All heavy atoms as a GROMACS GRO file, in nm:
protein
  490
    1MET      N    1  15.298  -9.273   8.646
    1MET     CA    2  15.210  -9.388   8.671
    1MET      C    3  15.126  -9.414   8.543
    1MET      O    4  15.065  -9.323   8.495
    1MET     CB    5  15.117  -9.356   8.795
    1MET     CG    6  15.028  -9.466   8.831
    1MET     SD    7  14.922  -9.431   8.967
    1MET     CE    8  15.042  -9.417   9.098
    2ALA      N    9  15.121  -9.530   8.502
    2ALA     CA   10  15.051  -9.570   8.374
    2ALA      C   11  14.900  -9.547   8.378
    2ALA      O   12  14.838  -9.530   8.276
    2ALA     CB   13  15.083  -9.713   8.336
    3SER      N   14  14.838  -9.552   8.493
    3SER     CA   15  14.696  -9.545   8.497
    3SER      C   16  14.639  -9.399   8.517
    3SER      O   17  14.523  -9.382   8.515
    3SER     CB   18  14.643  -9.634   8.613
    3SER     OG   19  14.683  -9.583   8.738
    4SER      N   20  14.730  -9.305   8.534
    4SER     CA   21  14.683  -9.169   8.555
    4SER      C   22  14.636  -9.106   8.423
    4SER      O   23  14.679  -9.144   8.316
    4SER     CB   24  14.792  -9.085   8.620
    4SER     OG   25  14.902  -9.076   8.537
    5LEU      N   26  14.542  -9.012   8.432
    5LEU     CA   27  14.488  -8.944   8.316
    5LEU      C   28  14.586  -8.845   8.268
    5LEU      O   29  14.665  -8.783   8.346
    5LEU     CB   30  14.358  -8.877   8.351
    5LEU     CG   31  14.242  -8.970   8.389
    5LEU    CD1   32  14.122  -8.880   8.430
    5LEU    CD2   33  14.207  -9.062   8.275
    6ILE      N   34  14.585  -8.814   8.139
    6ILE     CA   35  14.676  -8.722   8.076
    6ILE      C   36  14.592  -8.610   8.019
    6ILE      O   37  14.499  -8.638   7.939
    6ILE     CB   38  14.762  -8.789   7.968
    6ILE    CG1   39  14.856  -8.889   8.032
    6ILE    CG2   40  14.836  -8.683   7.885
    6ILE    CD1   41  14.939  -8.972   7.941
    7ASN      N   42  14.620  -8.487   8.052
    7ASN     CA   43  14.549  -8.370   7.995
    7ASN      C   44  14.602  -8.346   7.858
    7ASN      O   45  14.709  -8.290   7.838
    7ASN     CB   46  14.564  -8.251   8.084
    7ASN     CG   47  14.483  -8.132   8.038
    7ASN    OD1   48  14.458  -8.120   7.920
    7ASN    ND2   49  14.445  -8.044   8.128
    8ILE      N   50  14.526  -8.382   7.762
    8ILE     CA   51  14.574  -8.381   7.615
    8ILE      C   52  14.601  -8.234   7.573
    8ILE      O   53  14.683  -8.217   7.486
    8ILE     CB   54  14.470  -8.444   7.530
    8ILE    CG1   55  14.525  -8.481   7.389
    8ILE    CG2   56  14.344  -8.356   7.509
    8ILE    CD1   57  14.595  -8.603   7.381
    9ASN      N   58  14.546  -8.137   7.638
    9ASN     CA   59  14.565  -7.999   7.601
    9ASN      C   60  14.676  -7.925   7.674
    9ASN      O   61  14.706  -7.812   7.645
    9ASN     CB   62  14.433  -7.922   7.609
    9ASN     CG   63  14.340  -7.966   7.503
    9ASN    OD1   64  14.372  -7.966   7.383
    9ASN    ND2   65  14.214  -8.001   7.542
   10GLU      N   66  14.739  -7.995   7.772
   10GLU     CA   67  14.845  -7.936   7.844
   10GLU      C   68  14.975  -8.024   7.852
   10GLU      O   69  15.076  -7.981   7.899
   10GLU     CB   70  14.801  -7.900   7.984
   10GLU     CG   71  14.695  -7.796   7.992
   10GLU     CD   72  14.649  -7.763   8.135
   10GLU    OE1   73  14.708  -7.818   8.231
   10GLU    OE2   74  14.556  -7.685   8.146
   11ALA      N   75  14.958  -8.147   7.810
   11ALA     CA   76  15.068  -8.246   7.820
   11ALA      C   77  15.188  -8.211   7.736
   11ALA      O   78  15.172  -8.156   7.625
   11ALA     CB   79  15.014  -8.383   7.790
   12THR      N   80  15.301  -8.248   7.783
   12THR     CA   81  15.426  -8.233   7.702
   12THR      C   82  15.441  -8.349   7.606
   12THR      O   83  15.361  -8.451   7.619
   12THR     CB   84  15.548  -8.237   7.799
   12THR    OG1   85  15.558  -8.371   7.857
   12THR    CG2   86  15.542  -8.128   7.903
   13THR      N   87  15.534  -8.345   7.514
   13THR     CA   88  15.554  -8.457   7.423
   13THR      C   89  15.578  -8.587   7.500
   13THR      O   90  15.530  -8.694   7.461
   13THR     CB   91  15.663  -8.426   7.325
   13THR    OG1   92  15.783  -8.400   7.391
   13THR    CG2   93  15.626  -8.319   7.231
   14GLY      N   94  15.657  -8.580   7.601
   14GLY     CA   95  15.692  -8.699   7.679
   14GLY      C   96  15.568  -8.755   7.748
   14GLY      O   97  15.549  -8.880   7.752
   15GLU      N   98  15.486  -8.673   7.799
   15GLU     CA   99  15.356  -8.719   7.862
   15GLU      C  100  15.265  -8.777   7.762
   15GLU      O  101  15.204  -8.884   7.784
   15GLU     CB  102  15.288  -8.609   7.939
   15GLU     CG  103  15.365  -8.558   8.059
   15GLU     CD  104  15.318  -8.426   8.118
   15GLU    OE1  105  15.258  -8.348   8.044
   15GLU    OE2  106  15.338  -8.409   8.238
   16LEU      N  107  15.254  -8.717   7.643
   16LEU     CA  108  15.168  -8.765   7.540
   16LEU      C  109  15.213  -8.904   7.488
   16LEU      O  110  15.133  -8.986   7.454
   16LEU     CB  111  15.159  -8.668   7.422
   16LEU     CG  112  15.092  -8.535   7.449
   16LEU    CD1  113  15.116  -8.439   7.332
   16LEU    CD2  114  14.944  -8.558   7.468
   17GLN      N  115  15.343  -8.926   7.492
   17GLN     CA  116  15.397  -9.052   7.441
   17GLN      C  117  15.372  -9.168   7.535
   17GLN      O  118  15.391  -9.286   7.497
   17GLN     CB  119  15.547  -9.037   7.415
   17GLN     CG  120  15.574  -8.954   7.293
   17GLN     CD  121  15.720  -8.927   7.272
   17GLN    OE1  122  15.801  -9.024   7.278
   17GLN    NE2  123  15.757  -8.809   7.239
   18GLN      N  124  15.318  -9.136   7.654
   18GLN     CA  125  15.273  -9.244   7.740
   18GLN      C  126  15.141  -9.310   7.694
   18GLN      O  127  15.110  -9.419   7.740
   18GLN     CB  128  15.257  -9.191   7.884
   18GLN     CG  129  15.382  -9.150   7.944
   18GLN     CD  130  15.364  -9.083   8.082
   18GLN    OE1  131  15.262  -9.107   8.150
   18GLN    NE2  132  15.457  -9.003   8.127
   19LEU      N  133  15.074  -9.247   7.602
   19LEU     CA  134  14.949  -9.299   7.546
   19LEU      C  135  14.979  -9.400   7.437
   19LEU      O  136  15.074  -9.374   7.358
   19LEU     CB  137  14.863  -9.189   7.489
   19LEU     CG  138  14.812  -9.081   7.580
   19LEU    CD1  139  14.759  -8.960   7.512
   19LEU    CD2  140  14.704  -9.146   7.677
   20GLN      N  141  14.912  -9.512   7.442
   20GLN     CA  142  14.933  -9.615   7.340
   20GLN      C  143  14.909  -9.561   7.198
   20GLN      O  144  14.810  -9.496   7.174
   20GLN     CB  145  14.842  -9.732   7.363
   20GLN     CG  146  14.862  -9.846   7.272
   20GLN     CD  147  14.771  -9.965   7.298
   20GLN    OE1  148  14.696  -9.968   7.396
   20GLN    NE2  149  14.781 -10.069   7.216
   21GLY      N  150  15.004  -9.578   7.105
   21GLY     CA  151  14.987  -9.534   6.972
   21GLY      C  152  15.040  -9.395   6.946
   21GLY      O  153  15.034  -9.350   6.833
   22ILE      N  154  15.078  -9.328   7.054
   22ILE     CA  155  15.133  -9.193   7.040
   22ILE      C  156  15.283  -9.192   7.055
   22ILE      O  157  15.334  -9.216   7.171
   22ILE     CB  158  15.070  -9.090   7.141
   22ILE    CG1  159  14.915  -9.098   7.126
   22ILE    CG2  160  15.126  -8.949   7.116
   22ILE    CD1  161  14.859  -9.053   6.994
   23GLY      N  162  15.355  -9.171   6.952
   23GLY     CA  163  15.502  -9.164   6.954
   23GLY      C  164  15.549  -9.023   6.934
   23GLY      O  165  15.471  -8.930   6.945
   24PRO      N  166  15.677  -9.008   6.910
   24PRO     CA  167  15.734  -8.873   6.896
   24PRO      C  168  15.664  -8.786   6.787
   24PRO      O  169  15.633  -8.672   6.807
   24PRO     CB  170  15.874  -8.894   6.864
   24PRO     CG  171  15.905  -9.033   6.911
   24PRO     CD  172  15.780  -9.108   6.901
   25LYS      N  173  15.635  -8.853   6.675
   25LYS     CA  174  15.576  -8.776   6.560
   25LYS      C  175  15.427  -8.733   6.597
   25LYS      O  176  15.394  -8.618   6.578
   25LYS     CB  177  15.577  -8.862   6.438
   25LYS     CG  178  15.530  -8.792   6.312
   25LYS     CD  179  15.530  -8.884   6.191
   25LYS     CE  180  15.649  -8.857   6.108
   25LYS     NZ  181  15.655  -8.933   5.979
   26ARG      N  182  15.348  -8.826   6.644
   26ARG     CA  183  15.216  -8.791   6.677
   26ARG      C  184  15.203  -8.694   6.796
   26ARG      O  185  15.115  -8.610   6.796
   26ARG     CB  186  15.133  -8.917   6.703
   26ARG     CG  187  15.102  -8.995   6.575
   26ARG     CD  188  14.998  -9.097   6.592
   26ARG     NE  189  14.951  -9.142   6.459
   26ARG     CZ  190  14.937  -9.272   6.428
   26ARG    NH1  191  14.957  -9.363   6.520
   26ARG    NH2  192  14.896  -9.301   6.311
   27SER      N  193  15.293  -8.702   6.892
   27SER     CA  194  15.289  -8.609   7.002
   27SER      C  195  15.320  -8.468   6.952
   27SER      O  196  15.256  -8.373   6.996
   27SER     CB  197  15.383  -8.651   7.114
   27SER     OG  198  15.517  -8.648   7.070
   28THR      N  199  15.410  -8.463   6.860
   28THR     CA  200  15.443  -8.328   6.799
   28THR      C  201  15.318  -8.275   6.719
   28THR      O  202  15.288  -8.155   6.726
   28THR     CB  203  15.562  -8.337   6.701
   28THR    OG1  204  15.672  -8.384   6.779
   28THR    CG2  205  15.598  -8.206   6.639
   29TYR      N  206  15.247  -8.365   6.647
   29TYR     CA  207  15.127  -8.324   6.579
   29TYR      C  208  15.022  -8.271   6.675
   29TYR      O  209  14.957  -8.170   6.643
   29TYR     CB  210  15.066  -8.440   6.505
   29TYR     CG  211  15.140  -8.497   6.384
   29TYR    CD1  212  15.111  -8.622   6.331
   29TYR    CD2  213  15.241  -8.428   6.323
   29TYR    CE1  214  15.180  -8.675   6.226
   29TYR    CE2  215  15.311  -8.476   6.212
   29TYR     CZ  216  15.278  -8.600   6.166
   29TYR     OH  217  15.350  -8.653   6.060
   30ILE      N  218  15.007  -8.330   6.790
   30ILE     CA  219  14.910  -8.284   6.890
   30ILE      C  220  14.941  -8.145   6.938
   30ILE      O  221  14.855  -8.058   6.944
   30ILE     CB  222  14.901  -8.385   7.007
   30ILE    CG1  223  14.836  -8.517   6.957
   30ILE    CG2  224  14.820  -8.324   7.121
   30ILE    CD1  225  14.843  -8.627   7.064
   31ILE      N  226  15.069  -8.125   6.972
   31ILE     CA  227  15.110  -7.994   7.025
   31ILE      C  228  15.097  -7.886   6.911
   31ILE      O  229  15.052  -7.773   6.940
   31ILE     CB  230  15.252  -8.006   7.078
   31ILE    CG1  231  15.249  -8.084   7.207
   31ILE    CG2  232  15.309  -7.860   7.100
   31ILE    CD1  233  15.378  -8.114   7.265
   32ASP      N  234  15.128  -7.925   6.787
   32ASP     CA  235  15.115  -7.829   6.680
   32ASP      C  236  14.965  -7.800   6.657
   32ASP      O  237  14.928  -7.682   6.635
   32ASP     CB  238  15.177  -7.891   6.551
   32ASP     CG  239  15.174  -7.794   6.436
   32ASP    OD1  240  15.222  -7.678   6.456
   32ASP    OD2  241  15.134  -7.836   6.324
   33PHE      N  242  14.879  -7.897   6.662
   33PHE     CA  243  14.736  -7.875   6.644
   33PHE      C  244  14.683  -7.783   6.754
   33PHE      O  245  14.610  -7.690   6.721
   33PHE     CB  246  14.663  -8.010   6.655
   33PHE     CG  247  14.515  -8.002   6.626
   33PHE    CD1  248  14.465  -8.019   6.501
   33PHE    CD2  249  14.426  -7.986   6.734
   33PHE    CE1  250  14.328  -8.014   6.475
   33PHE    CE2  251  14.285  -7.975   6.709
   33PHE     CZ  252  14.240  -7.994   6.580
   34ARG      N  253  14.722  -7.804   6.875
   34ARG     CA  254  14.681  -7.718   6.988
   34ARG      C  255  14.721  -7.570   6.970
   34ARG      O  256  14.646  -7.482   6.996
   34ARG     CB  257  14.742  -7.765   7.121
   34ARG     CG  258  14.692  -7.895   7.167
   34ARG     CD  259  14.740  -7.936   7.302
   34ARG     NE  260  14.881  -7.897   7.338
   34ARG     CZ  261  14.959  -7.964   7.419
   34ARG    NH1  262  14.920  -8.069   7.482
   34ARG    NH2  263  15.080  -7.922   7.446
   35SER      N  264  14.842  -7.553   6.916
   35SER     CA  265  14.890  -7.413   6.898
   35SER      C  266  14.837  -7.347   6.773
   35SER      O  267  14.811  -7.225   6.776
   35SER     CB  268  15.042  -7.408   6.907
   35SER     OG  269  15.099  -7.473   6.796
   36ARG      N  270  14.820  -7.425   6.661
   36ARG     CA  271  14.778  -7.361   6.540
   36ARG      C  272  14.631  -7.361   6.516
   36ARG      O  273  14.578  -7.270   6.453
   36ARG     CB  274  14.843  -7.432   6.422
   36ARG     CG  275  14.991  -7.402   6.406
   36ARG     CD  276  15.057  -7.462   6.277
   36ARG     NE  277  15.014  -7.592   6.246
   36ARG     CZ  278  14.930  -7.624   6.144
   36ARG    NH1  279  14.884  -7.528   6.068
   36ARG    NH2  280  14.901  -7.747   6.118
   37VAL      N  281  14.557  -7.465   6.565
   37VAL     CA  282  14.414  -7.475   6.536
   37VAL      C  283  14.330  -7.443   6.660
   37VAL      O  284  14.260  -7.341   6.657
   37VAL     CB  285  14.385  -7.621   6.483
   37VAL    CG1  286  14.238  -7.634   6.449
   37VAL    CG2  287  14.469  -7.656   6.359
   38ASP      N  288  14.336  -7.528   6.758
   38ASP     CA  289  14.250  -7.507   6.876
   38ASP      C  290  14.279  -7.624   6.973
   38ASP      O  291  14.357  -7.712   6.939
   38ASP     CB  292  14.100  -7.508   6.842
   38ASP     CG  293  14.015  -7.438   6.946
   38ASP    OD1  294  14.067  -7.396   7.045
   38ASP    OD2  295  13.892  -7.430   6.918
   39LEU      N  296  14.217  -7.618   7.087
   39LEU     CA  297  14.225  -7.722   7.183
   39LEU      C  298  14.158  -7.847   7.126
   39LEU      O  299  14.068  -7.843   7.042
   39LEU     CB  300  14.156  -7.687   7.312
   39LEU     CG  301  14.215  -7.566   7.390
   39LEU    CD1  302  14.134  -7.540   7.513
   39LEU    CD2  303  14.365  -7.595   7.423
   40ILE      N  304  14.204  -7.963   7.174
   40ILE     CA  305  14.143  -8.089   7.138
   40ILE      C  306  14.026  -8.113   7.227
   40ILE      O  307  14.045  -8.126   7.350
   40ILE     CB  308  14.246  -8.208   7.142
   40ILE    CG1  309  14.354  -8.173   7.035
   40ILE    CG2  310  14.179  -8.338   7.117
   40ILE    CD1  311  14.479  -8.268   7.044
   41ARG      N  312  13.906  -8.115   7.169
   41ARG     CA  313  13.785  -8.122   7.253
   41ARG      C  314  13.709  -8.254   7.243
   41ARG      O  315  13.621  -8.283   7.323
   41ARG     CB  316  13.692  -8.008   7.212
   41ARG     CG  317  13.753  -7.874   7.227
   41ARG     CD  318  13.653  -7.760   7.197
   41ARG     NE  319  13.718  -7.634   7.185
   41ARG     CZ  320  13.759  -7.559   7.287
   41ARG    NH1  321  13.739  -7.601   7.407
   41ARG    NH2  322  13.815  -7.442   7.264
   42ASN      N  323  13.745  -8.335   7.143
   42ASN     CA  324  13.668  -8.465   7.125
   42ASN      C  325  13.756  -8.558   7.045
   42ASN      O  326  13.868  -8.528   7.005
   42ASN     CB  327  13.537  -8.439   7.056
   42ASN     CG  328  13.546  -8.359   6.927
   42ASN    OD1  329  13.634  -8.389   6.843
   42ASN    ND2  330  13.465  -8.256   6.912
   43THR      N  331  13.702  -8.683   7.027
   43THR     CA  332  13.780  -8.785   6.960
   43THR      C  333  13.807  -8.746   6.809
   43THR      O  334  13.909  -8.784   6.755
   43THR     CB  335  13.712  -8.920   6.966
   43THR    OG1  336  13.576  -8.910   6.925
   43THR    CG2  337  13.719  -8.976   7.105
   44PHE      N  338  13.713  -8.675   6.748
   44PHE     CA  339  13.732  -8.628   6.614
   44PHE      C  340  13.856  -8.538   6.600
   44PHE      O  341  13.936  -8.553   6.509
   44PHE     CB  342  13.607  -8.556   6.558
   44PHE     CG  343  13.627  -8.515   6.415
   44PHE    CD1  344  13.618  -8.603   6.308
   44PHE    CD2  345  13.658  -8.381   6.385
   44PHE    CE1  346  13.639  -8.562   6.177
   44PHE    CE2  347  13.678  -8.338   6.254
   44PHE     CZ  348  13.667  -8.427   6.150
   45ASP      N  349  13.866  -8.439   6.693
   45ASP     CA  350  13.981  -8.352   6.696
   45ASP      C  351  14.109  -8.430   6.720
   45ASP      O  352  14.213  -8.403   6.654
   45ASP     CB  353  13.968  -8.250   6.811
   45ASP     CG  354  13.865  -8.146   6.786
   45ASP    OD1  355  13.812  -8.134   6.672
   45ASP    OD2  356  13.833  -8.068   6.879
   46LEU      N  357  14.103  -8.529   6.811
   46LEU     CA  358  14.222  -8.612   6.837
   46LEU      C  359  14.260  -8.689   6.713
   46LEU      O  360  14.383  -8.695   6.673
   46LEU     CB  361  14.196  -8.707   6.954
   46LEU     CG  362  14.313  -8.799   6.991
   46LEU    CD1  363  14.437  -8.719   7.031
   46LEU    CD2  364  14.271  -8.890   7.104
   47ALA      N  365  14.163  -8.749   6.644
   47ALA     CA  366  14.196  -8.823   6.521
   47ALA      C  367  14.254  -8.731   6.416
   47ALA      O  368  14.349  -8.765   6.349
   47ALA     CB  369  14.073  -8.893   6.469
   48THR      N  370  14.199  -8.614   6.403
   48THR     CA  371  14.244  -8.513   6.305
   48THR      C  372  14.390  -8.472   6.333
   48THR      O  373  14.476  -8.463   6.250
   48THR     CB  374  14.154  -8.387   6.300
   48THR    OG1  375  14.021  -8.433   6.269
   48THR    CG2  376  14.200  -8.286   6.199
   49ALA      N  377  14.415  -8.444   6.459
   49ALA     CA  378  14.549  -8.399   6.503
   49ALA      C  379  14.654  -8.502   6.482
   49ALA      O  380  14.772  -8.471   6.451
   49ALA     CB  381  14.546  -8.348   6.647
   50THR      N  382  14.622  -8.630   6.499
   50THR     CA  383  14.726  -8.733   6.507
   50THR      C  384  14.729  -8.821   6.383
   50THR      O  385  14.829  -8.893   6.364
   50THR     CB  386  14.702  -8.824   6.628
   50THR    OG1  387  14.571  -8.884   6.613
   50THR    CG2  388  14.713  -8.748   6.756
   51GLY      N  389  14.627  -8.825   6.310
   51GLY     CA  390  14.621  -8.917   6.195
   51GLY      C  391  14.569  -9.055   6.237
   51GLY      O  392  14.572  -9.148   6.153
   52LEU      N  393  14.525  -9.067   6.358
   52LEU     CA  394  14.464  -9.189   6.409
   52LEU      C  395  14.326  -9.206   6.347
   52LEU      O  396  14.262  -9.107   6.317
   52LEU     CB  397  14.457  -9.191   6.561
   52LEU     CG  398  14.586  -9.201   6.638
   52LEU    CD1  399  14.556  -9.174   6.787
   52LEU    CD2  400  14.649  -9.333   6.620
   53SER      N  401  14.276  -9.329   6.351
   53SER     CA  402  14.137  -9.353   6.307
   53SER      C  403  14.047  -9.303   6.425
   53SER      O  404  14.094  -9.291   6.539
   53SER     CB  405  14.115  -9.499   6.285
   53SER     OG  406  14.125  -9.575   6.404
   54ILE      N  407  13.918  -9.286   6.396
   54ILE     CA  408  13.824  -9.252   6.500
   54ILE      C  409  13.825  -9.361   6.608
   54ILE      O  410  13.822  -9.333   6.729
   54ILE     CB  411  13.683  -9.221   6.440
   54ILE    CG1  412  13.684  -9.101   6.349
   54ILE    CG2  413  13.580  -9.207   6.552
   54ILE    CD1  414  13.703  -8.969   6.424
   55LYS      N  415  13.820  -9.482   6.563
   55LYS     CA  416  13.818  -9.595   6.659
   55LYS      C  417  13.940  -9.592   6.747
   55LYS      O  418  13.927  -9.612   6.874
   55LYS     CB  419  13.813  -9.728   6.580
   55LYS     CG  420  13.796  -9.848   6.671
   55LYS     CD  421  13.777  -9.974   6.588
   55LYS     CE  422  13.762 -10.092   6.681
   55LYS     NZ  423  13.727 -10.212   6.611
   56ALA      N  424  14.057  -9.574   6.696
   56ALA     CA  425  14.175  -9.564   6.775
   56ALA      C  426  14.169  -9.450   6.876
   56ALA      O  427  14.216  -9.458   6.990
   56ALA     CB  428  14.302  -9.554   6.689
   57ALA      N  429  14.120  -9.333   6.832
   57ALA     CA  430  14.105  -9.219   6.914
   57ALA      C  431  14.009  -9.242   7.025
   57ALA      O  432  14.033  -9.203   7.141
   57ALA     CB  433  14.065  -9.100   6.833
   58GLU      N  434  13.903  -9.312   6.994
   58GLU     CA  435  13.801  -9.349   7.099
   58GLU      C  436  13.861  -9.439   7.209
   58GLU      O  437  13.827  -9.433   7.320
   58GLU     CB  438  13.680  -9.413   7.035
   58GLU     CG  439  13.593  -9.320   6.957
   58GLU     CD  440  13.479  -9.387   6.883
   58GLU    OE1  441  13.488  -9.504   6.863
   58GLU    OE2  442  13.389  -9.309   6.839
   59GLN      N  443  13.959  -9.530   7.162
   59GLN     CA  444  14.016  -9.615   7.254
   59GLN      C  445  14.115  -9.538   7.355
   59GLN      O  446  14.138  -9.587   7.466
   59GLN     CB  447  14.100  -9.728   7.187
   59GLN     CG  448  14.004  -9.823   7.117
   59GLN     CD  449  14.078  -9.929   7.031
   59GLN    OE1  450  14.195  -9.908   7.000
   59GLN    NE2  451  14.011 -10.032   6.994
   60LEU      N  452  14.163  -9.425   7.312
   60LEU     CA  453  14.250  -9.343   7.396
   60LEU      C  454  14.168  -9.258   7.495
   60LEU      O  455  14.223  -9.218   7.594
   60LEU     CB  456  14.338  -9.253   7.313
   60LEU     CG  457  14.450  -9.314   7.237
   60LEU    CD1  458  14.520  -9.208   7.152
   60LEU    CD2  459  14.546  -9.380   7.330
   61ALA      N  460  14.041  -9.233   7.461
   61ALA     CA  461  13.962  -9.142   7.541
   61ALA      C  462  13.958  -9.168   7.695
   61ALA      O  463  13.968  -9.073   7.771
   61ALA     CB  464  13.814  -9.139   7.487
   62PRO      N  465  13.950  -9.293   7.736
   62PRO     CA  466  13.955  -9.317   7.883
   62PRO      C  467  14.080  -9.273   7.956
   62PRO      O  468  14.084  -9.253   8.073
   62PRO     CB  469  13.929  -9.466   7.899
   62PRO     CG  470  13.866  -9.510   7.768
   62PRO     CD  471  13.924  -9.417   7.663
   63ARG      N  472  14.187  -9.251   7.876
   63ARG     CA  473  14.318  -9.216   7.935
   63ARG      C  474  14.340  -9.063   7.935
   63ARG      O  475  14.437  -9.015   7.998
   63ARG     CB  476  14.431  -9.280   7.860
   63ARG     CG  477  14.442  -9.428   7.862
   63ARG     CD  478  14.512  -9.482   7.989
   63ARG     NE  479  14.622  -9.399   8.045
   63ARG     CZ  480  14.748  -9.409   8.008
   63ARG    NH1  481  14.790  -9.488   7.909
   63ARG    NH2  482  14.837  -9.330   8.069
   64ILE      N  483  14.250  -8.992   7.867
   64ILE     CA  484  14.271  -8.844   7.865
   64ILE      C  485  14.157  -8.771   7.920
   64ILE      O  486  14.051  -8.821   7.939
   64ILE     CB  487  14.299  -8.793   7.717
   64ILE    CG1  488  14.180  -8.836   7.624
   64ILE    CG2  489  14.424  -8.851   7.661
   64ILE    CD1  490  14.195  -8.786   7.484
   0.00000   0.00000   0.00000
């Protein structure tokens, strides 16, 4: 369902790709960030993990 929330710290690559702007490459970056660095706790972490701008990461926040 498109309107359901996605747990950014537990989602699979397929689930992450349901988020606008997150494709195969960025979903892999998120999973790699979670395993090598730490959990994603805020929009700055999300932007750092994916290469998105802070603004784009903030736009994803309501979905995660």
